PyMOL Python script that loads the backbone (N, CA, C, O; Angstrom):
from pymol import cmd

cmd.read_pdbstr("""\
ATOM      1  N   MET A   1       7.497  27.020   7.907  1.00  0.00           N
ATOM      2  CA  MET A   1       8.030  26.007   7.029  1.00  0.00           C
ATOM      3  C   MET A   1       7.589  26.287   5.597  1.00  0.00           C
ATOM      4  O   MET A   1       6.418  26.567   5.343  1.00  0.00           O
ATOM      5  N   LYS A   2       8.518  26.211   4.683  1.00  0.00           N
ATOM      6  CA  LYS A   2       8.252  26.474   3.275  1.00  0.00           C
ATOM      7  C   LYS A   2       7.398  25.339   2.671  1.00  0.00           C
ATOM      8  O   LYS A   2       7.702  24.165   2.880  1.00  0.00           O
ATOM      9  N   PRO A   3       6.344  25.682   1.932  1.00  0.00           N
ATOM     10  CA  PRO A   3       5.532  24.633   1.300  1.00  0.00           C
ATOM     11  C   PRO A   3       6.357  23.850   0.277  1.00  0.00           C
ATOM     12  O   PRO A   3       7.239  24.401  -0.382  1.00  0.00           O
ATOM     13  N   LEU A   4       6.060  22.589   0.162  1.00  0.00           N
ATOM     14  CA  LEU A   4       6.764  21.740  -0.802  1.00  0.00           C
ATOM     15  C   LEU A   4       6.353  22.102  -2.216  1.00  0.00           C
ATOM     16  O   LEU A   4       5.193  22.416  -2.480  1.00  0.00           O
ATOM     17  N   GLU A   5       7.316  22.054  -3.117  1.00  0.00           N
ATOM     18  CA  GLU A   5       7.033  22.365  -4.514  1.00  0.00           C
ATOM     19  C   GLU A   5       6.635  21.126  -5.307  1.00  0.00           C
ATOM     20  O   GLU A   5       6.037  21.240  -6.376  1.00  0.00           O
ATOM     21  N   THR A   6       6.960  19.948  -4.793  1.00  0.00           N
ATOM     22  CA  THR A   6       6.626  18.693  -5.463  1.00  0.00           C
ATOM     23  C   THR A   6       6.046  17.713  -4.455  1.00  0.00           C
ATOM     24  O   THR A   6       6.008  17.985  -3.255  1.00  0.00           O
ATOM     25  N   GLU A   7       5.606  16.598  -4.947  1.00  0.00           N
ATOM     26  CA  GLU A   7       5.144  15.513  -4.089  1.00  0.00           C
ATOM     27  C   GLU A   7       5.883  14.230  -4.458  1.00  0.00           C
ATOM     28  O   GLU A   7       5.314  13.140  -4.392  1.00  0.00           O
ATOM     29  N   ASN A   8       7.143  14.360  -4.843  1.00  0.00           N
ATOM     30  CA  ASN A   8       7.934  13.203  -5.258  1.00  0.00           C
ATOM     31  C   ASN A   8       8.126  12.185  -4.139  1.00  0.00           C
ATOM     32  O   ASN A   8       8.355  11.008  -4.418  1.00  0.00           O
ATOM     33  N   TYR A   9       8.040  12.607  -2.888  1.00  0.00           N
ATOM     34  CA  TYR A   9       8.209  11.709  -1.756  1.00  0.00           C
ATOM     35  C   TYR A   9       7.114  10.649  -1.685  1.00  0.00           C
ATOM     36  O   TYR A   9       7.256   9.662  -0.963  1.00  0.00           O
ATOM     37  N   LYS A  10       6.036  10.842  -2.419  1.00  0.00           N
ATOM     38  CA  LYS A  10       4.909   9.913  -2.402  1.00  0.00           C
ATOM     39  C   LYS A  10       5.084   8.748  -3.372  1.00  0.00           C
ATOM     40  O   LYS A  10       4.245   7.849  -3.412  1.00  0.00           O
ATOM     41  N   PHE A  11       6.155   8.754  -4.148  1.00  0.00           N
ATOM     42  CA  PHE A  11       6.316   7.736  -5.184  1.00  0.00           C
ATOM     43  C   PHE A  11       7.757   7.263  -5.264  1.00  0.00           C
ATOM     44  O   PHE A  11       8.688   8.068  -5.246  1.00  0.00           O
ATOM     45  N   PHE A  12       7.934   5.940  -5.354  1.00  0.00           N
ATOM     46  CA  PHE A  12       9.251   5.334  -5.485  1.00  0.00           C
ATOM     47  C   PHE A  12       9.114   4.048  -6.284  1.00  0.00           C
ATOM     48  O   PHE A  12       8.161   3.293  -6.093  1.00  0.00           O
ATOM     49  N   GLN A  13      10.056   3.798  -7.171  1.00  0.00           N
ATOM     50  CA  GLN A  13      10.081   2.531  -7.902  1.00  0.00           C
ATOM     51  C   GLN A  13      11.435   1.869  -7.739  1.00  0.00           C
ATOM     52  O   GLN A  13      12.476   2.526  -7.723  1.00  0.00           O
ATOM     53  N   HIS A  14      11.394   0.553  -7.620  1.00  0.00           N
ATOM     54  CA  HIS A  14      12.611  -0.248  -7.530  1.00  0.00           C
ATOM     55  C   HIS A  14      12.536  -1.318  -8.617  1.00  0.00           C
ATOM     56  O   HIS A  14      12.273  -2.488  -8.340  1.00  0.00           O
ATOM     57  N   LYS A  15      12.769  -0.902  -9.836  1.00  0.00           N
ATOM     58  CA  LYS A  15      12.622  -1.799 -10.984  1.00  0.00           C
ATOM     59  C   LYS A  15      13.656  -2.915 -11.004  1.00  0.00           C
ATOM     60  O   LYS A  15      13.468  -3.904 -11.713  1.00  0.00           O
ATOM     61  N   ALA A  16      14.742  -2.787 -10.247  1.00  0.00           N
ATOM     62  CA  ALA A  16      15.735  -3.854 -10.177  1.00  0.00           C
ATOM     63  C   ALA A  16      15.320  -4.969  -9.219  1.00  0.00           C
ATOM     64  O   ALA A  16      15.974  -6.011  -9.161  1.00  0.00           O
ATOM     65  N   CYS A  17      14.250  -4.761  -8.477  1.00  0.00           N
ATOM     66  CA  CYS A  17      13.755  -5.775  -7.538  1.00  0.00           C
ATOM     67  C   CYS A  17      13.339  -7.039  -8.302  1.00  0.00           C
ATOM     68  O   CYS A  17      12.731  -6.967  -9.370  1.00  0.00           O
ATOM     69  N   GLU A  18      13.675  -8.170  -7.736  1.00  0.00           N
ATOM     70  CA  GLU A  18      13.323  -9.457  -8.364  1.00  0.00           C
ATOM     71  C   GLU A  18      11.826  -9.652  -8.510  1.00  0.00           C
ATOM     72  O   GLU A  18      11.381 -10.442  -9.342  1.00  0.00           O
ATOM     73  N   PHE A  19      11.053  -8.950  -7.719  1.00  0.00           N
ATOM     74  CA  PHE A  19       9.609  -9.139  -7.704  1.00  0.00           C
ATOM     75  C   PHE A  19       8.844  -8.025  -8.427  1.00  0.00           C
ATOM     76  O   PHE A  19       7.614  -8.043  -8.459  1.00  0.00           O
ATOM     77  N   PHE A  20       9.557  -7.066  -9.003  1.00  0.00           N
ATOM     78  CA  PHE A  20       8.883  -5.935  -9.653  1.00  0.00           C
ATOM     79  C   PHE A  20       8.230  -6.357 -10.951  1.00  0.00           C
ATOM     80  O   PHE A  20       8.866  -7.011 -11.777  1.00  0.00           O
ATOM     81  N   PRO A  21       6.979  -5.998 -11.147  1.00  0.00           N
ATOM     82  CA  PRO A  21       6.020  -5.566 -10.125  1.00  0.00           C
ATOM     83  C   PRO A  21       5.467  -6.782  -9.390  1.00  0.00           C
ATOM     84  O   PRO A  21       5.292  -7.841  -9.992  1.00  0.00           O
ATOM     85  N   CYS A  22       5.200  -6.646  -8.129  1.00  0.00           N
ATOM     86  CA  CYS A  22       4.742  -7.784  -7.323  1.00  0.00           C
ATOM     87  C   CYS A  22       3.258  -8.075  -7.516  1.00  0.00           C
ATOM     88  O   CYS A  22       2.762  -9.093  -7.034  1.00  0.00           O
ATOM     89  N   HIS A  23       2.551  -7.204  -8.205  1.00  0.00           N
ATOM     90  CA  HIS A  23       1.141  -7.400  -8.552  1.00  0.00           C
ATOM     91  C   HIS A  23       0.993  -7.130 -10.039  1.00  0.00           C
ATOM     92  O   HIS A  23       1.741  -6.338 -10.612  1.00  0.00           O
ATOM     93  N   GLN A  24       0.027  -7.790 -10.661  1.00  0.00           N
ATOM     94  CA  GLN A  24      -0.231  -7.535 -12.074  1.00  0.00           C
ATOM     95  C   GLN A  24      -0.864  -6.156 -12.227  1.00  0.00           C
ATOM     96  O   GLN A  24      -1.827  -5.819 -11.539  1.00  0.00           O
ATOM     97  N   VAL A  25      -0.310  -5.377 -13.129  1.00  0.00           N
ATOM     98  CA  VAL A  25      -0.812  -4.027 -13.383  1.00  0.00           C
ATOM     99  C   VAL A  25      -0.826  -3.768 -14.881  1.00  0.00           C
ATOM    100  O   VAL A  25      -0.115  -4.419 -15.647  1.00  0.00           O
ATOM    101  N   LYS A  26      -1.645  -2.810 -15.285  1.00  0.00           N
ATOM    102  CA  LYS A  26      -1.720  -2.431 -16.694  1.00  0.00           C
ATOM    103  C   LYS A  26      -0.535  -1.567 -17.104  1.00  0.00           C
ATOM    104  O   LYS A  26      -0.034  -1.681 -18.223  1.00  0.00           O
ATOM    105  N   ASN A  27      -0.085  -0.697 -16.191  1.00  0.00           N
ATOM    106  CA  ASN A  27       0.970   0.244 -16.522  1.00  0.00           C
ATOM    107  C   ASN A  27       2.040   0.230 -15.419  1.00  0.00           C
ATOM    108  O   ASN A  27       1.822   0.772 -14.335  1.00  0.00           O
ATOM    109  N   GLU A  28       3.170  -0.378 -15.693  1.00  0.00           N
ATOM    110  CA  GLU A  28       4.244  -0.466 -14.694  1.00  0.00           C
ATOM    111  C   GLU A  28       4.829   0.896 -14.334  1.00  0.00           C
ATOM    112  O   GLU A  28       5.412   1.052 -13.261  1.00  0.00           O
ATOM    113  N   ASP A  29       4.682   1.882 -15.216  1.00  0.00           N
ATOM    114  CA  ASP A  29       5.230   3.213 -14.937  1.00  0.00           C
ATOM    115  C   ASP A  29       4.547   3.878 -13.748  1.00  0.00           C
ATOM    116  O   ASP A  29       5.133   4.754 -13.112  1.00  0.00           O
ATOM    117  N   ASN A  30       3.316   3.473 -13.440  1.00  0.00           N
ATOM    118  CA  ASN A  30       2.578   4.040 -12.309  1.00  0.00           C
ATOM    119  C   ASN A  30       2.679   3.180 -11.052  1.00  0.00           C
ATOM    120  O   ASN A  30       2.059   3.501 -10.038  1.00  0.00           O
ATOM    121  N   PHE A  31       3.442   2.103 -11.103  1.00  0.00           N
ATOM    122  CA  PHE A  31       3.526   1.178  -9.969  1.00  0.00           C
ATOM    123  C   PHE A  31       4.426   1.759  -8.883  1.00  0.00           C
ATOM    124  O   PHE A  31       5.609   2.008  -9.117  1.00  0.00           O
ATOM    125  N   ASN A  32       3.866   1.972  -7.707  1.00  0.00           N
ATOM    126  CA  ASN A  32       4.564   2.599  -6.584  1.00  0.00           C
ATOM    127  C   ASN A  32       5.062   1.528  -5.611  1.00  0.00           C
ATOM    128  O   ASN A  32       4.269   0.757  -5.071  1.00  0.00           O
ATOM    129  N   CYS A  33       6.363   1.487  -5.396  1.00  0.00           N
ATOM    130  CA  CYS A  33       6.978   0.525  -4.482  1.00  0.00           C
ATOM    131  C   CYS A  33       7.163   1.085  -3.069  1.00  0.00           C
ATOM    132  O   CYS A  33       7.696   0.390  -2.204  1.00  0.00           O
ATOM    133  N   LEU A  34       6.741   2.303  -2.822  1.00  0.00           N
ATOM    134  CA  LEU A  34       6.987   2.956  -1.538  1.00  0.00           C
ATOM    135  C   LEU A  34       6.508   2.107  -0.364  1.00  0.00           C
ATOM    136  O   LEU A  34       7.222   1.961   0.629  1.00  0.00           O
ATOM    137  N   PHE A  35       5.310   1.551  -0.471  1.00  0.00           N
ATOM    138  CA  PHE A  35       4.786   0.676   0.577  1.00  0.00           C
ATOM    139  C   PHE A  35       4.892  -0.768   0.095  1.00  0.00           C
ATOM    140  O   PHE A  35       3.889  -1.414  -0.210  1.00  0.00           O
ATOM    141  N   CYS A  36       6.109  -1.250   0.036  1.00  0.00           N
ATOM    142  CA  CYS A  36       6.360  -2.612  -0.425  1.00  0.00           C
ATOM    143  C   CYS A  36       5.557  -3.601   0.421  1.00  0.00           C
ATOM    144  O   CYS A  36       4.937  -4.520  -0.114  1.00  0.00           O
ATOM    145  N   TYR A  37       5.570  -3.413   1.717  1.00  0.00           N
ATOM    146  CA  TYR A  37       4.722  -4.179   2.620  1.00  0.00           C
ATOM    147  C   TYR A  37       3.678  -3.214   3.152  1.00  0.00           C
ATOM    148  O   TYR A  37       4.012  -2.215   3.790  1.00  0.00           O
ATOM    149  N   CYS A  38       2.440  -3.508   2.895  1.00  0.00           N
ATOM    150  CA  CYS A  38       1.355  -2.576   3.206  1.00  0.00           C
ATOM    151  C   CYS A  38       1.190  -2.397   4.717  1.00  0.00           C
ATOM    152  O   CYS A  38       0.994  -3.380   5.431  1.00  0.00           O
ATOM    153  N   PRO A  39       1.264  -1.171   5.209  1.00  0.00           N
ATOM    154  CA  PRO A  39       1.066  -0.931   6.638  1.00  0.00           C
ATOM    155  C   PRO A  39      -0.385  -1.154   7.077  1.00  0.00           C
ATOM    156  O   PRO A  39      -0.668  -1.183   8.275  1.00  0.00           O
ATOM    157  N   LEU A  40      -1.295  -1.308   6.129  1.00  0.00           N
ATOM    158  CA  LEU A  40      -2.702  -1.519   6.478  1.00  0.00           C
ATOM    159  C   LEU A  40      -3.044  -2.991   6.690  1.00  0.00           C
ATOM    160  O   LEU A  40      -4.175  -3.312   7.056  1.00  0.00           O
ATOM    161  N   TYR A  41      -2.098  -3.877   6.470  1.00  0.00           N
ATOM    162  CA  TYR A  41      -2.341  -5.314   6.629  1.00  0.00           C
ATOM    163  C   TYR A  41      -2.934  -5.619   8.005  1.00  0.00           C
ATOM    164  O   TYR A  41      -3.855  -6.428   8.123  1.00  0.00           O
ATOM    165  N   ALA A  42      -2.412  -4.981   9.026  1.00  0.00           N
ATOM    166  CA  ALA A  42      -2.843  -5.243  10.400  1.00  0.00           C
ATOM    167  C   ALA A  42      -4.288  -4.833  10.667  1.00  0.00           C
ATOM    168  O   ALA A  42      -4.867  -5.243  11.673  1.00  0.00           O
ATOM    169  N   LEU A  43      -4.871  -4.039   9.790  1.00  0.00           N
ATOM    170  CA  LEU A  43      -6.252  -3.599   9.997  1.00  0.00           C
ATOM    171  C   LEU A  43      -7.265  -4.664   9.614  1.00  0.00           C
ATOM    172  O   LEU A  43      -8.467  -4.465   9.790  1.00  0.00           O
ATOM    173  N   GLY A  44      -6.801  -5.786   9.095  1.00  0.00           N
ATOM    174  CA  GLY A  44      -7.715  -6.873   8.736  1.00  0.00           C
ATOM    175  C   GLY A  44      -8.772  -6.406   7.760  1.00  0.00           C
ATOM    176  O   GLY A  44      -8.450  -5.838   6.716  1.00  0.00           O
ATOM    177  N   ASP A  45     -10.038  -6.640   8.090  1.00  0.00           N
ATOM    178  CA  ASP A  45     -11.155  -6.265   7.220  1.00  0.00           C
ATOM    179  C   ASP A  45     -11.270  -4.754   7.018  1.00  0.00           C
ATOM    180  O   ASP A  45     -11.931  -4.312   6.077  1.00  0.00           O
ATOM    181  N   GLY A  46     -10.653  -3.970   7.863  1.00  0.00           N
ATOM    182  CA  GLY A  46     -10.783  -2.516   7.803  1.00  0.00           C
ATOM    183  C   GLY A  46      -9.785  -1.817   6.896  1.00  0.00           C
ATOM    184  O   GLY A  46      -9.751  -0.587   6.852  1.00  0.00           O
ATOM    185  N   CYS A  47      -8.978  -2.572   6.176  1.00  0.00           N
ATOM    186  CA  CYS A  47      -7.946  -1.930   5.355  1.00  0.00           C
ATOM    187  C   CYS A  47      -8.533  -1.238   4.129  1.00  0.00           C
ATOM    188  O   CYS A  47      -8.004  -0.221   3.679  1.00  0.00           O
ATOM    189  N   GLY A  48      -9.618  -1.778   3.588  1.00  0.00           N
ATOM    190  CA  GLY A  48     -10.236  -1.180   2.411  1.00  0.00           C
ATOM    191  C   GLY A  48      -9.708  -1.698   1.093  1.00  0.00           C
ATOM    192  O   GLY A  48     -10.142  -1.246   0.033  1.00  0.00           O
ATOM    193  N   GLY A  49      -8.781  -2.635   1.136  1.00  0.00           N
ATOM    194  CA  GLY A  49      -8.204  -3.181  -0.092  1.00  0.00           C
ATOM    195  C   GLY A  49      -8.944  -4.406  -0.592  1.00  0.00           C
ATOM    196  O   GLY A  49      -9.882  -4.891   0.040  1.00  0.00           O
ATOM    197  N   ASN A  50      -8.504  -4.890  -1.734  1.00  0.00           N
ATOM    198  CA  ASN A  50      -9.094  -6.074  -2.363  1.00  0.00           C
ATOM    199  C   ASN A  50      -8.306  -7.302  -1.901  1.00  0.00           C
ATOM    200  O   ASN A  50      -7.300  -7.662  -2.513  1.00  0.00           O
ATOM    201  N   PHE A  51      -8.754  -7.932  -0.843  1.00  0.00           N
ATOM    202  CA  PHE A  51      -8.058  -9.077  -0.263  1.00  0.00           C
ATOM    203  C   PHE A  51      -9.046 -10.209  -0.040  1.00  0.00           C
ATOM    204  O   PHE A  51     -10.257 -10.040  -0.187  1.00  0.00           O
ATOM    205  N   LYS A  52      -8.502 -11.372   0.321  1.00  0.00           N
ATOM    206  CA  LYS A  52      -9.338 -12.506   0.721  1.00  0.00           C
ATOM    207  C   LYS A  52      -8.587 -13.244   1.815  1.00  0.00           C
ATOM    208  O   LYS A  52      -7.389 -13.033   2.006  1.00  0.00           O
ATOM    209  N   TYR A  53      -9.280 -14.096   2.520  1.00  0.00           N
ATOM    210  CA  TYR A  53      -8.635 -14.929   3.519  1.00  0.00           C
ATOM    211  C   TYR A  53      -8.490 -16.340   2.958  1.00  0.00           C
ATOM    212  O   TYR A  53      -9.403 -16.863   2.319  1.00  0.00           O
ATOM    213  N   THR A  54      -7.339 -16.945   3.203  1.00  0.00           N
ATOM    214  CA  THR A  54      -7.105 -18.318   2.758  1.00  0.00           C
ATOM    215  C   THR A  54      -7.861 -19.272   3.676  1.00  0.00           C
ATOM    216  O   THR A  54      -8.425 -18.855   4.687  1.00  0.00           O
ATOM    217  N   GLU A  55      -7.866 -20.543   3.319  1.00  0.00           N
ATOM    218  CA  GLU A  55      -8.518 -21.562   4.154  1.00  0.00           C
ATOM    219  C   GLU A  55      -7.911 -21.606   5.550  1.00  0.00           C
ATOM    220  O   GLU A  55      -8.587 -21.964   6.515  1.00  0.00           O
ATOM    221  N   ASN A  56      -6.640 -21.243   5.656  1.00  0.00           N
ATOM    222  CA  ASN A  56      -5.948 -21.248   6.948  1.00  0.00           C
ATOM    223  C   ASN A  56      -6.147 -19.955   7.728  1.00  0.00           C
ATOM    224  O   ASN A  56      -5.591 -19.801   8.816  1.00  0.00           O
ATOM    225  N   GLY A  57      -6.935 -19.018   7.187  1.00  0.00           N
ATOM    226  CA  GLY A  57      -7.208 -17.767   7.880  1.00  0.00           C
ATOM    227  C   GLY A  57      -6.156 -16.688   7.687  1.00  0.00           C
ATOM    228  O   GLY A  57      -6.150 -15.691   8.409  1.00  0.00           O
ATOM    229  N   VAL A  58      -5.267 -16.878   6.719  1.00  0.00           N
ATOM    230  CA  VAL A  58      -4.233 -15.885   6.444  1.00  0.00           C
ATOM    231  C   VAL A  58      -4.762 -14.885   5.423  1.00  0.00           C
ATOM    232  O   VAL A  58      -5.374 -15.271   4.427  1.00  0.00           O
ATOM    233  N   LYS A  59      -4.528 -13.625   5.667  1.00  0.00           N
ATOM    234  CA  LYS A  59      -4.969 -12.568   4.765  1.00  0.00           C
ATOM    235  C   LYS A  59      -4.103 -12.591   3.509  1.00  0.00           C
ATOM    236  O   LYS A  59      -2.881 -12.469   3.591  1.00  0.00           O
ATOM    237  N   ASP A  60      -4.733 -12.745   2.355  1.00  0.00           N
ATOM    238  CA  ASP A  60      -4.046 -12.810   1.064  1.00  0.00           C
ATOM    239  C   ASP A  60      -4.313 -11.516   0.302  1.00  0.00           C
ATOM    240  O   ASP A  60      -5.434 -11.275  -0.147  1.00  0.00           O
ATOM    241  N   CYS A  61      -3.296 -10.693   0.161  1.00  0.00           N
ATOM    242  CA  CYS A  61      -3.430  -9.391  -0.485  1.00  0.00           C
ATOM    243  C   CYS A  61      -2.922  -9.399  -1.932  1.00  0.00           C
ATOM    244  O   CYS A  61      -2.735  -8.336  -2.524  1.00  0.00           O
ATOM    245  N   SER A  62      -2.702 -10.569  -2.493  1.00  0.00           N
ATOM    246  CA  SER A  62      -2.132 -10.636  -3.834  1.00  0.00           C
ATOM    247  C   SER A  62      -3.032 -10.006  -4.892  1.00  0.00           C
ATOM    248  O   SER A  62      -2.546  -9.631  -5.959  1.00  0.00           O
ATOM    249  N   GLY A  63      -4.325  -9.882  -4.626  1.00  0.00           N
ATOM    250  CA  GLY A  63      -5.247  -9.259  -5.571  1.00  0.00           C
ATOM    251  C   GLY A  63      -5.422  -7.761  -5.354  1.00  0.00           C
ATOM    252  O   GLY A  63      -6.253  -7.132  -6.008  1.00  0.00           O
ATOM    253  N   CYS A  64      -4.652  -7.191  -4.448  1.00  0.00           N
ATOM    254  CA  CYS A  64      -4.803  -5.774  -4.109  1.00  0.00           C
ATOM    255  C   CYS A  64      -3.633  -4.962  -4.625  1.00  0.00           C
ATOM    256  O   CYS A  64      -2.475  -5.320  -4.411  1.00  0.00           O
ATOM    257  N   GLY A  65      -3.930  -3.887  -5.293  1.00  0.00           N
ATOM    258  CA  GLY A  65      -2.893  -2.979  -5.760  1.00  0.00           C
ATOM    259  C   GLY A  65      -2.992  -1.611  -5.118  1.00  0.00           C
ATOM    260  O   GLY A  65      -2.289  -0.684  -5.517  1.00  0.00           O
ATOM    261  N   LEU A  66      -3.853  -1.478  -4.131  1.00  0.00           N
ATOM    262  CA  LEU A  66      -4.120  -0.170  -3.525  1.00  0.00           C
ATOM    263  C   LEU A  66      -2.863   0.576  -3.075  1.00  0.00           C
ATOM    264  O   LEU A  66      -2.714   1.749  -3.418  1.00  0.00           O
ATOM    265  N   PRO A  67      -1.944  -0.056  -2.314  1.00  0.00           N
ATOM    266  CA  PRO A  67      -0.776   0.707  -1.880  1.00  0.00           C
ATOM    267  C   PRO A  67       0.178   1.056  -3.022  1.00  0.00           C
ATOM    268  O   PRO A  67       1.029   1.934  -2.877  1.00  0.00           O
ATOM    269  N   HIS A  68       0.037   0.376  -4.142  1.00  0.00           N
ATOM    270  CA  HIS A  68       0.926   0.599  -5.278  1.00  0.00           C
ATOM    271  C   HIS A  68       0.322   1.526  -6.326  1.00  0.00           C
ATOM    272  O   HIS A  68       0.962   1.822  -7.335  1.00  0.00           O
ATOM    273  N   SER A  69      -0.897   1.984  -6.098  1.00  0.00           N
ATOM    274  CA  SER A  69      -1.610   2.820  -7.065  1.00  0.00           C
ATOM    275  C   SER A  69      -1.210   4.284  -6.929  1.00  0.00           C
ATOM    276  O   SER A  69      -0.629   4.669  -5.914  1.00  0.00           O
ATOM    277  N   PRO A  70      -1.510   5.110  -7.937  1.00  0.00           N
ATOM    278  CA  PRO A  70      -1.162   6.542  -7.853  1.00  0.00           C
ATOM    279  C   PRO A  70      -1.714   7.248  -6.615  1.00  0.00           C
ATOM    280  O   PRO A  70      -1.052   8.144  -6.090  1.00  0.00           O
ATOM    281  N   GLY A  71      -2.888   6.885  -6.134  1.00  0.00           N
ATOM    282  CA  GLY A  71      -3.456   7.517  -4.945  1.00  0.00           C
ATOM    283  C   GLY A  71      -3.198   6.742  -3.666  1.00  0.00           C
ATOM    284  O   GLY A  71      -3.730   7.085  -2.610  1.00  0.00           O
ATOM    285  N   GLY A  72      -2.387   5.703  -3.752  1.00  0.00           N
ATOM    286  CA  GLY A  72      -2.142   4.824  -2.606  1.00  0.00           C
ATOM    287  C   GLY A  72      -1.519   5.514  -1.410  1.00  0.00           C
ATOM    288  O   GLY A  72      -1.899   5.237  -0.272  1.00  0.00           O
ATOM    289  N   TYR A  73      -0.569   6.406  -1.643  1.00  0.00           N
ATOM    290  CA  TYR A  73       0.085   7.100  -0.538  1.00  0.00           C
ATOM    291  C   TYR A  73      -0.933   7.884   0.284  1.00  0.00           C
ATOM    292  O   TYR A  73      -0.972   7.768   1.509  1.00  0.00           O
ATOM    293  N   ASP A  74      -1.752   8.679  -0.390  1.00  0.00           N
ATOM    294  CA  ASP A  74      -2.742   9.498   0.324  1.00  0.00           C
ATOM    295  C   ASP A  74      -3.759   8.624   1.047  1.00  0.00           C
ATOM    296  O   ASP A  74      -4.164   8.943   2.165  1.00  0.00           O
ATOM    297  N   TYR A  75      -4.175   7.523   0.421  1.00  0.00           N
ATOM    298  CA  TYR A  75      -5.134   6.620   1.062  1.00  0.00           C
ATOM    299  C   TYR A  75      -4.544   6.045   2.351  1.00  0.00           C
ATOM    300  O   TYR A  75      -5.197   6.050   3.395  1.00  0.00           O
ATOM    301  N   ILE A  76      -3.317   5.554   2.274  1.00  0.00           N
ATOM    302  CA  ILE A  76      -2.678   4.961   3.446  1.00  0.00           C
ATOM    303  C   ILE A  76      -2.478   5.998   4.545  1.00  0.00           C
ATOM    304  O   ILE A  76      -2.707   5.704   5.718  1.00  0.00           O
ATOM    305  N   MET A  77      -2.061   7.187   4.188  1.00  0.00           N
ATOM    306  CA  MET A  77      -1.863   8.225   5.198  1.00  0.00           C
ATOM    307  C   MET A  77      -3.189   8.603   5.869  1.00  0.00           C
ATOM    308  O   MET A  77      -3.213   8.906   7.062  1.00  0.00           O
ATOM    309  N   ASP A  78      -4.281   8.588   5.117  1.00  0.00           N
ATOM    310  CA  ASP A  78      -5.601   8.869   5.696  1.00  0.00           C
ATOM    311  C   ASP A  78      -6.026   7.781   6.679  1.00  0.00           C
ATOM    312  O   ASP A  78      -6.783   8.058   7.609  1.00  0.00           O
ATOM    313  N   LYS A  79      -5.554   6.552   6.491  1.00  0.00           N
ATOM    314  CA  LYS A  79      -5.917   5.426   7.361  1.00  0.00           C
ATOM    315  C   LYS A  79      -4.946   5.256   8.539  1.00  0.00           C
ATOM    316  O   LYS A  79      -5.159   4.391   9.390  1.00  0.00           O
ATOM    317  N   PHE A  80      -3.903   6.058   8.596  1.00  0.00           N
ATOM    318  CA  PHE A  80      -2.900   5.873   9.639  1.00  0.00           C
ATOM    319  C   PHE A  80      -3.461   6.044  11.040  1.00  0.00           C
ATOM    320  O   PHE A  80      -2.961   5.434  11.985  1.00  0.00           O
ATOM    321  N   GLY A  81      -4.478   6.855  11.185  1.00  0.00           N
ATOM    322  CA  GLY A  81      -5.126   7.002  12.487  1.00  0.00           C
ATOM    323  C   GLY A  81      -5.703   5.686  12.976  1.00  0.00           C
ATOM    324  O   GLY A  81      -5.687   5.410  14.176  1.00  0.00           O
ATOM    325  N   ASP A  82      -6.214   4.867  12.059  1.00  0.00           N
ATOM    326  CA  ASP A  82      -6.752   3.553  12.422  1.00  0.00           C
ATOM    327  C   ASP A  82      -5.637   2.634  12.924  1.00  0.00           C
ATOM    328  O   ASP A  82      -5.843   1.847  13.849  1.00  0.00           O
ATOM    329  N   ILE A  83      -4.464   2.738  12.312  1.00  0.00           N
ATOM    330  CA  ILE A  83      -3.323   1.932  12.773  1.00  0.00           C
ATOM    331  C   ILE A  83      -2.904   2.364  14.167  1.00  0.00           C
ATOM    332  O   ILE A  83      -2.613   1.522  15.016  1.00  0.00           O
ATOM    333  N   ILE A  84      -2.869   3.665  14.412  1.00  0.00           N
ATOM    334  CA  ILE A  84      -2.498   4.175  15.730  1.00  0.00           C
ATOM    335  C   ILE A  84      -3.472   3.685  16.793  1.00  0.00           C
ATOM    336  O   ILE A  84      -3.057   3.296  17.885  1.00  0.00           O
ATOM    337  N   GLU A  85      -4.752   3.700  16.484  1.00  0.00           N
ATOM    338  CA  GLU A  85      -5.760   3.212  17.442  1.00  0.00           C
ATOM    339  C   GLU A  85      -5.579   1.722  17.711  1.00  0.00           C
ATOM    340  O   GLU A  85      -5.749   1.273  18.844  1.00  0.00           O
ATOM    341  N   LEU A  86      -5.241   0.964  16.693  1.00  0.00           N
ATOM    342  CA  LEU A  86      -5.005  -0.476  16.867  1.00  0.00           C
ATOM    343  C   LEU A  86      -3.817  -0.727  17.777  1.00  0.00           C
ATOM    344  O   LEU A  86      -3.854  -1.633  18.610  1.00  0.00           O
ATOM    345  N   VAL A  87      -2.779   0.053  17.629  1.00  0.00           N
ATOM    346  CA  VAL A  87      -1.567  -0.104  18.431  1.00  0.00           C
ATOM    347  C   VAL A  87      -1.843   0.253  19.891  1.00  0.00           C
ATOM    348  O   VAL A  87      -1.254  -0.345  20.791  1.00  0.00           O
ATOM    349  N   LYS A  88      -2.728   1.217  20.138  1.00  0.00           N
ATOM    350  CA  LYS A  88      -3.046   1.617  21.506  1.00  0.00           C
ATOM    351  C   LYS A  88      -3.717   0.503  22.293  1.00  0.00           C
ATOM    352  O   LYS A  88      -3.621   0.461  23.519  1.00  0.00           O
ATOM    353  N   LYS A  89      -4.400  -0.402  21.589  1.00  0.00           N
ATOM    354  CA  LYS A  89      -5.124  -1.488  22.272  1.00  0.00           C
ATOM    355  C   LYS A  89      -4.177  -2.465  22.808  1.00  0.00           C
ATOM    356  O   LYS A  89      -4.588  -3.453  23.417  1.00  0.00           O
TER     357      LYS A  89
END
""", "prot")
cmd.dss("prot")
cmd.show_as("cartoon", "prot")
cmd.util.cbc("prot")
cmd.orient("prot")
């Protein structure tokens, strides 16, 4: 298989989205929409993001920009093994 010449698949923006950007950021040009819904949500405390739990016990990720950051794709892909293990249970 030929090595990839770019890594464009790791970044996507949908600036026409009504919610763009869905988190406050300093630079919208670096905001990655690829993981609009974070696949690490199911990991609870093990996701590694900046989250809190509401009084009702719901995980609130509104303070987390990890999946939308420049290194977010690689971070999420590194944690995918944890998601697979969770699904096996």
